C-alpha atoms as one frame of an Amber mdcrd trajectory, in Angstrom:
protein
   1.805 -10.780   0.749   0.480  -7.979   2.943   2.917  -6.686   5.557   2.857
  -3.835   8.020   5.145  -0.945   7.147   7.553  -2.029   9.878   7.580  -5.637
   8.686   8.182  -4.506   5.104  11.179  -2.468   6.306  12.508  -5.425   8.298
  12.046  -7.757   5.314  13.972  -5.366   3.070  16.710  -4.993   5.676  17.038
  -8.767   6.145  17.365  -9.226   2.387  19.718  -6.229   2.084  17.431  -4.361
  -0.318  16.073  -0.866  -0.585  12.359  -0.389   0.041  10.561   1.882  -2.399
   7.489   3.774  -1.209   4.977   4.787  -3.859   2.021   7.106  -3.526  -0.942
   5.712  -5.442  -3.920   7.761  -6.551  -6.041   5.151  -8.310  -6.516   1.441
  -8.864  -4.456   1.386 -12.075  -1.405   2.905 -10.390  -1.787   0.523  -7.458
  -1.804  -2.390  -9.888   1.210  -1.013 -11.780   3.315  -0.596  -8.619   2.521
  -4.082  -7.330   3.063  -5.658 -10.768   6.448  -3.966 -11.137   7.467  -5.098
  -7.651   6.453  -8.669  -8.510   8.389  -8.566 -11.791  11.564  -7.314 -10.110
  11.011  -9.362  -6.946  11.282  -6.541  -4.428   9.038  -5.372  -1.583   7.217
  -2.040  -1.785   5.241   0.318   0.418   1.981   1.773  -0.820   0.902   5.222
   0.323  -2.545   6.719  -0.166  -2.547   9.808  -2.363  -5.357  11.805  -0.816
  -5.554  14.250  -3.719  -6.997  11.421  -5.807  -9.882  10.782  -3.416 -12.212
  13.055  -5.365 -11.836  10.625  -8.303 -12.244   7.392  -6.339 -13.673   6.935
  -2.864 -10.911   6.616  -0.272 -12.416   3.500   1.286 -12.765   1.816  -2.099
  -9.154   2.561  -3.047  -7.985   1.354   0.371  -9.962  -1.872   0.132  -8.722
  -2.574  -3.406  -5.111  -1.832  -2.439  -5.333  -4.135   0.580  -6.848  -6.915
  -1.517  -4.166  -6.534  -4.186  -1.411  -6.438  -1.538  -2.771  -9.543   0.178
  -2.802 -11.475  -3.102   0.649 -10.309  -4.254   3.485 -12.855  -4.074   5.936
 -10.083  -3.199   5.849  -8.263   0.174   3.664  -5.137   0.076   3.436  -2.819
   3.064   0.482  -0.468   3.151   0.399   1.138   6.534   1.878   4.512   5.623
  -0.648   7.230   4.935   0.076  10.401   2.962  -2.184  13.206   4.239  -4.998
  10.812   5.089  -8.357  12.474   4.623 -10.011  10.714   7.553  -9.657   8.026
  10.183 -11.855   5.779   8.019  -9.359   6.171   5.192  -6.490   5.273   7.508
  -8.447   2.270   8.752  -9.170   1.139   5.191  -5.477   1.342   4.265  -4.196
  -0.393   7.381  -6.936  -2.956   7.778  -7.664  -1.564  11.248 -11.067  -0.887
  12.746 -11.793   2.857  12.991 -12.541   4.243  16.452
């Protein structure tokens, strides 16, 4: 269930839970974070780890993370960017259209 960062925070607050934010650098780590959140039943925030972009294209990682977040049964926010390398990267991670 893909949420905005704000909605993920509100969901956690309404359910009186902490909201973990995890920086992901590749598809495997993205999968691990979402799988762990599903297993425990808690929402999470995904952040793009820009230092990993030389291993995987930033737009590819963003698209995969958004797809995985959309398909997850647990709330996953993915609007927070850690040192985004470009506006296209930010757009890929937020689902927005770059200007």
